[in-house]
C-alpha positions in Angstrom: 75.8 45.3 -67.1 74.0 46.6 -69.5 71.1 44.5 -69.0 71.5 45.1 -65.5 70.8 49.0 -66.6 67.8 48.8 -68.7 65.7 46.4 -66.1 66.8 49.2 -63.6 65.4 52.0 -65.6 62.1 50.2 -66.1 61.7 49.6 -62.6 62.5 53.3 -61.9 60.3 54.2 -64.3 58.0 51.7 -62.8 58.7 53.5 -59.4 57.9 57.1 -60.7 54.4 56.4 -62.3 53.7 54.4 -58.7 54.2 57.3 -57.3 52.6 60.3 -59.1 49.7 58.5 -60.2 48.7 55.6 -57.0 50.6 57.3 -54.1 50.7 61.2 -54.7 45.9 61.2 -55.0 46.5 58.7 -51.6 47.9 61.3 -50.3 46.8 64.9 -51.4 42.7 63.0 -51.4 42.7 60.5 -48.7 45.2 62.2 -46.4 47.4 58.6 -46.3 50.9 59.3 -46.1 52.5 56.2 -45.4 52.2 54.5 -48.9 53.9 57.9 -49.9 56.4 57.7 -47.9 57.8 53.9 -48.6 57.3 54.1 -52.2 58.9 57.6 -52.0 61.8 55.4 -49.8 62.0 52.9 -53.0 62.1 55.1 -55.9 64.2 57.3 -54.4 66.3 54.8 -54.0 66.1 53.1 -57.7 66.6 57.0 -59.2 70.3 57.0 -57.3 70.9 53.7 -59.2 69.8 54.4 -62.1 71.8 58.0 -62.4 75.4 55.8 -61.2 74.4 52.8 -63.3 74.1 55.4 -66.3 77.5 56.9 -65.6 79.4 53.7 -65.6 77.5 52.5 -68.7 78.2 55.5 -70.7 81.4 54.9 -69.6 81.3 50.6 -70.8 80.0 51.9 -74.5 81.9 55.4 -74.1 78.7 57.5 -75.4 79.6 61.3 -75.2 78.5 63.5 -72.8 75.2 65.2 -74.9 73.7 61.4 -74.9 75.0 60.7 -71.1 72.7 64.5 -70.3 70.3 62.6 -72.4 69.6 59.4 -70.3 70.0 61.2 -66.6 67.7 63.8 -67.9 64.7 60.8 -68.4 64.5 59.6 -65.6 62.5 62.4 -64.6 60.6 63.3 -67.1 56.9 60.7 -66.8 57.9 57.8 -69.2 61.1 58.8 -70.4 63.1 55.6 -68.4 60.9 53.5 -70.7 61.7 55.3 -74.0 65.8 56.0 -73.3 65.8 51.5 -72.4 63.9 51.6 -76.1 66.0 53.8 -77.7 69.3 53.6 -76.4 69.0 49.5 -74.5 67.1 47.5 -76.9 67.3 44.0 -77.2 70.3 43.5 -76.2 71.7 46.3 -79.4 73.4 49.4 -78.2 73.5 52.6 -80.2 77.0 54.5 -79.3 76.3 57.3 -82.4 
């Protein structure tokens, strides 16, 4: 479950960055709406899956509420899920503090 969350966090982070740096310029500078719509739906699915998995993993690892809030907040910060994955899930060594 933790390994799946790690991969999900990375995928969610890449989808966020792709929307931010690729499809948003296409939408607003090029007038192309379809790439943003497709990636927006994919990112939305990954975001919701990330939130659900974060709650499940927090229960498994007995994270306190503050740590869960930090992990959830990182999903809305560019590059945040990469930091979270490295800080809390890196190399299979999981921090409980």
